[in-house]
N, C-alpha and C positions, 0 to 999 in steps of 0.2 A: 504494500500500500504506500509505503514511504517513497519508493522509487517512482511510482506512478505520479504522486504529487510533485516530486522534484522535476520529473520530465514535463509535466503540465506547466509548472512555473517557468521552466526554461523555454518552452514554446511561447508562452505569453510574453516573456521578456524579449525574446527574439523578434516576435511579431511587432511589438511596440518599437523596438529599435529600427526595424525596417521601415515602418511608417514614418518615423520622425526623421530619417535620413533621406527620404525621397523628396527632392526639391520640387517646389511648386512650378508648374510650367511657365507661369508669368515671371517668377523670380529667375528661372533659367534664361528666359528670353531677354530680360532687361538688365540683369546684373553685369556691371562693368561696361555698359553700353551707353551711347548717347541717344537721347530721345529728342526728336525735332518736330515741332508743330509751328508752321509759319516761321516767324523770326525768333521764336523761343527755342533755346537749346539747353537741355538738362542732361547731366551725367549722373546716372544711377550707379554709384560705386558698389563694387562687390562687397565692401565692408559696411554697407548701409548708409553711406554718406550721399547727399544729394546736393549738387552744385550746378550753377548755370546762369544764363542770362535770359530774361524775359523779353518779349517783343517791345515792351516799354523802355528797355534799356536797364531796368533794375537787375541787380545781382540777386540770385536766389541761393540760399544755403539752408541746409537742414539734414534730415534723415528720412529714409524710406524703408518700407517693408511691405510684403504681401501677407495678408491674413484673411483666410476664408474667402478668397477670390476678390478681395478688396485691396486697392492701392491705399496704403496708409502712409501719411507723411506728417512730420513735425517740422515746421519751418522756423528759422531764426531770422532770416532776411528774405524779402524786404520786411521792414518792421510792421507794415500794415497787414501782413499775412502771418506774422509770428504768433505763436500760441500753442494750445494743446493739440495733440494728434487729431488729424482728420482722416477718416477712412471713406473712400468712394468706390463704387462698383467699378470693376475693371475687367477687360477681356482682351484676348489676342485675336486679331483678324488679319489675315494676309500679311504677316510680318509687321503688323502695326499694333500698338497698344492703344486701346480705346478706354478712356476714363469718363465716367458719368458724374457730372457735378451735382451738387446738392439741389440745384434748380432744374435738373433734368437734362441740361445741355451736355453734349458729347464733345470731348477734345480727343482728336486722333493724333498720336505721335508715331512718326516713322522711327523704327529702331535701326540705328546705324551701328 
């Protein structure tokens, strides 16, 4: 009985380890890449940093992650966007990242 419980526990631990190490497809697609939408260029660093320039000329800085199919970002610059983490629906489509804003508008980024 003891060996069955040990084997079952080992299977459960292995299954959890496999799930947690499988990268999200969106994370795989954008990590370490540049995202371009019009004149906005953002770099989603493999270490979770987010830097770039917006079409307005503002410098953007912060962090990013994917959680449950959502693009989550915490910005420090520009100051008007700085604050707590914001998570928005995200999807991959034809080599592009589509993010749905809180107002329902879509921003499509070409992944370079």
